[in-house]
N, C-alpha and C positions, 0 to 999 in steps of 0.2 A: 830844904827839901821842897821842890816845886809842888804847888797844889795841882789836883786833877783838873780844876776849872781852868787852869792857865797852862794850856799845853806848850811844851817846848818846841825848839825847831826840830828835834829828832821826831817828834810826834807828828809833825806836819809832813815830814818826808815818809813816815810810815803810812800816813793816810794817802799820800800821793802814789806810793808803790802799790797800795792796796787797789787805788782807782785804776791806774794804768798798767799794773804789772810791770814785767821787765821791758823797758822801751827797746832795748836791743832785741828782743823777740819779735818786735814788729817787722824788722827788715826781711825782705824776700818773701813776704806774705801778702795775701789779698785780704783786705779788711774793708768794713763798710764805713762810709763817712757822709756827712751832710753838707750840702752847698751852702755856705754862709753868705756868699757874695758873688756876683760876676762884675768883673773889671775888665773892660775892653774885650779882648779874646781869650781872656782867662777866667777860669772857675776857681773860687777860694773854697777849699773843701777842709772841714774839721773832722780828724779821725781819732780824736781824743789824745793826741800827743801835746807836748808843750807849746807846739806852735803848729799853725796851720799850713797847708800846702797849696801850690798854684798848679792847675793842669789846663794845657790849651783846649779851647772849647772844640776844635776840630776832631779832638780824640773820642769825642761823645757822638760824633756823626757818622753815617755810613758814607763810603765814597760817592761823591757827587750830590750829597744832600747836607742841609744844615742841621746844626745841633738843636735838639729839642729839649732845652735844660733850663730850670728856673730855681731861684733861691728856696731852699727847704727841701729840694729833692734828695733822696737818698740814694747813693751810688757806691759801687765796688771799685776800688782802686788798689793799685800795687805799690807797697812801700819799698821803694828802692833804698832810702836812707831816711833815718829818724830826724836828722838835723844837717843841712849844709853850712857853708861858711857864713850865710846870712841868718843861721839860725832858723830856717824854714824847713819843713818835712819835704823830702823828695818823692813825689807820687806821680803815678802813670796809669791812665785809664786803659791806654793800648796793651801795657802788659798784663794788666788784670783780665781783659777780654781774651788775651791770647792764651793765659794759662787756663782759664775756664774753657776756652774753645778746644784746647789740646785735650782736655778731659773728656769733653763730648765727643770729639773726633775720633778718639782712640776707640771709643765704644762703638762709634757708627762703623769704624773701619772693621772692627771684629765681626760685625754682623753683616758686613758688605752692603751696607745701606747707602742711600743717596744722601748727599749733604747739599746744602744750599749755600751759594756764594756769589761774588761779584767780581768781574773782570775789570781790574782798574789800571793796569799799567802794561807797558811792553818792555820785555828783556830779550837778550839774545837767545834766539831759538824758540821763543814762545811768548807768554803772557803771565802776569801775576794776578792771583785771585784772592780777595779777602773772603776767608771762611769764618765770618763773625769774630774776627780779631786775629786769626791765625793766617798768615800768608803762604799761599801754595803756589807751585809752578805748573802752568798749563802748556805743555808742549805744542808747537804749531800743528803737528800731525794729529792732535787730539781735540782740535776745535770743531771739526764737522767731518761728516762722512766722506765728503768731496772737498778738495782744496779751495780755501776762502780767501780771496783777494783782500777784501775790506772787512775788518773786524769791528769797526767803529759802531755800527748798529748793535752789536753784541755787548759792548762795554757799558758798565755802570747800571746793569739790569740784573735783579736777583734772578738766579737760575739754578737748576739742579746739576750737581757733579758727581763723578764716581771717584772715589780715592783709589789710586793704583798702588801706592806704597807710601809709608811715612816712617820717619826716624825722628823720634822726640829730641834724643842726645844731640843730634846735629841741626835739630830745626828744620828738617826737610820734609815736604809734603808734595806729592806729584798727583795731579788730579786729571780727570778725562771728561770732556763734555761729548765727545763722539760716542762713547760707551753707552751713554744714556740714549742718544739718538738711535743707535742701532738696536738697542733693546725695544725702545718704543716702535721703531720701524718693523722689527721682527713679529711684534705683537700685532700691529696693523696689517702686515703681509699676511699672517695666519688668518686673521679674521676675514681679510679680503678675498684670500685664496679660497676659503669655504664658500664664499657668495658667488664665485664664479664657476662656470661650466663650460666644457669644450662644445664648441659650435655656437656659443653665444656670441652676439654682436654688440659691441661697446665702443664707446668713444674715449679717446686718449690724446695726450699731447706729446709730440715729438721733443725729446730731451736731449738725445745725442744722435750723431750721424757717424757711422764707421763705413770702412771698405765693404764690409759683409753685410751691412743692414742698419736699422735705426732702432733705438730704444725708445719705447712709448711708455709714458706714465699713465697709468690706468686710475690713478687717485691713491697713491700711496704705494704702489707696487709697479715694477717695470716689467714690460713684455718685450721680447725681441721680435722685430719685424724683418725678417731675413729678405735680403735683396732678391732671391728667386720666388718669393711670396708676395712681391710688389705688384707684378702685373704678368699677364700671360706673354707680353712682348717681352724682348731682350732689353734689360736695364744694365748698362755697364756699371753704374754707380748710384747709390740711393739718393745722392744730391740731385740727380736728374728729375726726381719727382716729389722730394720732400725738402722742407727747411726746418730748422730748429725753431720750436714755437708753434708750428702747425698743428691745428686740431684735426685728426684723421679718425676715419670709421673703419674699425677692424673687426676681424672674426678671430675668436680664440681657437686655434688649431688643437694645441696640446697643453696639458697642465701636469706638471711633475710636482706632485705635493711634498716629496721627499726633499728635492733641492730647491722647491719654490721657484722653479723656472717656468715661464710662460711663453709659448711660441704663438706669434700673431700672423695674420695673412689679410692682404687687401684684395689680392686677385680672386680669392674665393667668393667675393662679393659680386663678381663679374660673371657673365655668361661664358661657358667654356668654348672657346673657338674650335676645339678639336672634335666636338659632337658633329657627327655627320660628315667628318673630314673625307672619308672615302667617297661619298656621293658627291661632294663638292669638287674633289680633285681625283678624276677617274685617271687610270694609268694610260698614257699616251696622250693626254691633253697638254696643249701648249699654252703656256701661261707667261705673264710678265711679272717681275718681282725686282726688289732692291737688295743689292748685296749689303748685308749688315756687319759680317765678320769674316775674316779671311785667316785660315790656319795653313799649317804645312800639308795637311791632308785633304784640303779642299776648301770651298766657301760656302758660307750660309746665306740664303736668299729668302727674304720675307715676303711671303705671298699675301698676308693680311696681317693685322695687328694680333699678334699672339701665335701666328702660324709661320714657321720657318722651315725650309727644306735644305738638305745639304747637296751640293755638287761636288761629288768626289773628284779628286784630282784627275783620275783616270776617265772621268766623263767631261772634262772641260775643253778639250781640243782634239780634232782629228789628227793634226799633224804635229802639235807641240807636245812631245813626251819628256817626262822627266824635268819639267819646268815648274818652278813655284807658282802656286795659284795667283799670287801677287802679281805676277808678270803677265797675266792673262785677263784679270778684272781688278778693278779698284772699289774700295768702300763707297757706299751711296750710289754705285753705279746701276742703272736700269738695264736689266738684261731679260731675253726670252729663254725659257726653259721648258722642258718636256718632263712630265710626271713619269718616273720609271718604276716606283713602288710606294705604297702606303701602309703604315703600320699605326693604326689609330691607338692600340693598346700601349704601345712603346713611345707614341707621339713623335714618329719619325717619317719624313717623307724623303725619298731619294730622288734627286732631280738630275736631269742631263742638260749640259750647255750645248755640247756639240751636236746633240740630236735635233736641236732647234735650227741647225744649219745644214746645208746641202753636204752629203757625203762627197767628198772631193775625189774619192776613187770611183764612185758611180758618175760623177760628173766627167771625170777624165775619160772613163769607158765610153760614154755617149759621144764625146768630142773627138776621140782618138781610138777607134775600134782596133781589133787585132788586125795586123797588116799594115797600119798606116805608119807613116814615118813622122818622127818627133825629133827635136833638137833641144839640148839641155846642156847645163854645165856639170862637169865632173865634181861632185861635193865630197866624195870620200873614195879611197881605193883600199881594199882589203885584201887578204889573201886568197880570197876566192873569187873576187870581181869587183866591178865598179858601180857605185851609186850615183845615178844622174838625177839632178834636179829638174823637175818638170812644172807644167801649170799647176795652180792651186796649192803650191807648197808641198806637192808630193814628190816621193823619189820612186825612181825605177831602178832595177838592178840588172846589169849585164854581167852574166856569168863569165868566168874567164874563159870557158870553152866556147863562148859566143862573141869573142872580141874580133878574133882574125883567123883565117884559114892558114894552115901550113906551118903554124908555129905552136908550141906548147903554151899551156896556159900562164905559166909564170913568165914566159918571154912576152906574151900578149899584154899582161899587166904592166910591164915596163914601157909599153908603147905610148901610155898616156899618163897624164899629171893632173893633180887637183887644180881646178879652176879652168881646165880646158874646155872649150865648147865642142860637142861632139853630136854626130847624127845617128840614130838608131831606128830599128823597126820594132813596133809592139808586138811581141810574142804571145803574151798571155797576160789577162787582168783578172785578179781575184779580189774583188771589192770587200768581201767578207773578211778576208785575212789581211787586207790592206797590202797587197803585194802587185807589183807591176813588173813583169819579166820583158826585158829588151834584149835585142840582138843588134850587133854591129857588123859582124862578118857576112850577115845576110844581104847587106847592101853592097857588097863588093861585087865587081863585075864577074860574072861567071858563077856566082855562087848557087848552089842547088835550090831550086823552089820545091816545096812540099805541097802536094795537093792531093786530097782524098787518101787512099790507102797505097799509093805509089809515089815515090819521090824520085825526080830526075836526078842522075848522078852528074859528076863533073865530066868534062870532056874526055878524061883518061879512065872513067869509070862507069860501070853499068848502073841502071836504075835499081833503087831500093824498094823491094816490094813486100807487101805483108806476106807473113808466113815463110820467107825466104830464109835460109841458113847462111849466116854471113860470119866472117872473122872479125872480131872486135879487139880493140886496144883500151886497156884501162887507163883512164885520164885522171880519176880521182876516187879514192876509197872513203865512203861516208858511212854513218851509222844506219842510214835508211837504206844503202845500196851502193851501187857503183855507177859513175859517170864514165861512158866509153864512147869510143869513136869507131864507126865503120870503116875498114880499111880502104875499100874499093871507092865508096862513094864520098868519103870524107865527113859524112854527116854524124852528129853527136846525138846520144840518147842516154837513156837510164835504165838500169836494171834494179828492180826493187828488190829488196833483201829476201822476200818469199819466193822470188823468182830465180834465185841462185842455185837452186837444187831441190830434188824431191824430198830428200832427207834432211831433218832439222840440223844435222851436223854440218850439212853442206851450205845452209843458209847463213854463214857467217861471213860478212864483208872483209873481216881481217885475214882470211886465207888467201885473199888477193893482194897483188902489189901493182903499183903504177908502172905501166909499161908491158904489163903481162898480156899475152894474147890468147884468145880462146874462141871457140864457136858458140854461137847464140841465135835464136830465132827471132825475127821480126815478128812482133805480136800486135803492132798497130802504131797509131800516132795521135800524140796528144793535141790539146787545143792550139798549141802553137806550132803544130805540124812537125814536131819533133818525134823521131822514131823511139819506140819502146822495145826493149829485148828481153828474152827470157831463156835461161838455160834450161829450167824446169819444163818449159813448153817443148823444147827441142828433144829432151829426153823422152817425153810422153809421145811425141810424134814418131820418133825413131822406134819406139817400143811397138806402136801400132803397125807400122810399116813392116817390121820384123815379123810380127805375129801374121800379117796378112800374106808375106812372101814365103817364110820358112814354116810355118806351122798351121795346124788347124786344130778345132776342138777335140778331133778324134784320132790324131796323129800319135799320140803318146809322148811328144816331145816336151821336155820341160821348158820353162820360160828362160833358164839359164843356157839351154842348148840353142834357143831360138836366138837370143840376143848375141850368143857366142858366133853364130854363123852371120848375123848381120854385121857385126863388127869386123869379121873378117872379109866379108864382101866390101865393106866400106873401105878398109885399109888397101884391098887390091885395086879398088877404083882410084885411090889416092896415088898409088905408085904408078899408074898408067900416065 
């Protein structure tokens, strides 16, 4: 039997087991060890197993840094295997750090706390981040608030991240740097907004330019400088006045603390050109300006920086109707205009372009008074007459009843064609209504001439005198009345609607037909010396004559009796 002073092999095994425990229990665990040597790029570590293990020095350093390790340092390592084929322990510092990091990260993720990490590599769709041993994925969209073209300055630098999701079983961690920046920015914005006030003047830097304005950095918070608030003058695009990176002086117009939106203005720092506009631009004043914009409904003319007036399409030309303004004026053209209306409150000025030019109808009237002869081209033939082109781009109209003697209006229209040169006499000019009435038959040989209140008839007919009762023939039925021709003289004239009878029911032009004949009284002559007729005047005149001839105020005869006697007498006279 062996003495206790001389232990057996089994006793040594028991002592080793007591010292090391079950060696197999080391595998898959994080244990502490001591650095016993550093050989080239490897650290030799004793963790109390039968043999030491070797770990690359790079596993003891953060990305982009050198390992700070020396003999005697105590470190934690992960035991992958107790013994490999070479009899050495398989150790890993990375696995040890990873396991410890996962424990820490799970706790931070639960508390939604920030974690520190280092961006150290690129992968498809993003980047890899070292979270103190655990590798996380940083999507490209989560790097910054705005897209970042070059991430190099952000790599190998410890910085905070927010864990979006993690799965330990799969070893997946997704982090965001953008969430940290947005949170920080929100805090800065809230603090900065509290320090700002509407009406305050502040400097900022232009960060971005869009079609509708520019975004200005006010030192951690952006404000929108809308294009309409850049200047009082018309600005087509903000780039006309601003460039990215410019330092600008702006005024805070509005602050919405709920949405944290700030509206800025630059024109508010300038004097308002509309102050005293009514005094500077009185109605009727002739001014010069530059065409800045052309639309379908007119053209805008700049009178001074910040003051624009509108020339409506109806006020652009005396003669060019229903024409696009772009065919009359062009952008940047200098034009003369007349002020028509000023509304300082609505910041509107109405201008007239044609008013700054001579009225062609007034000019025509001066050059060609009533009775003068003119020559022109037939521009258009309508169902009621001919339009003749005259001087200064004005047109005159020859009514079909004034084209030729002895033929109907329809036949007279067929005598002339578009483009034909004709001669006519000026019958009437109404510059206000922009109308010129012409006559062609009045130039024919033997045509009646009208003078004063008596018109000479043709060789076959008597004179046409005022107050005479004549038989007329309906040439045309209009809403306003009847165009008629006196049978004996051949002169044409007009009976207004109100002159078709004494009663309202009789004053309907539609009760007459073309070619119908009836008696009417000559009431006078218009400016073109054409006669005017009236049935109503004839009825009143006949009534007066009947009263004078057949009754008196004390005869006791009724008006019906008197008119009856008058009609009998007239019929008897007609039969003779």
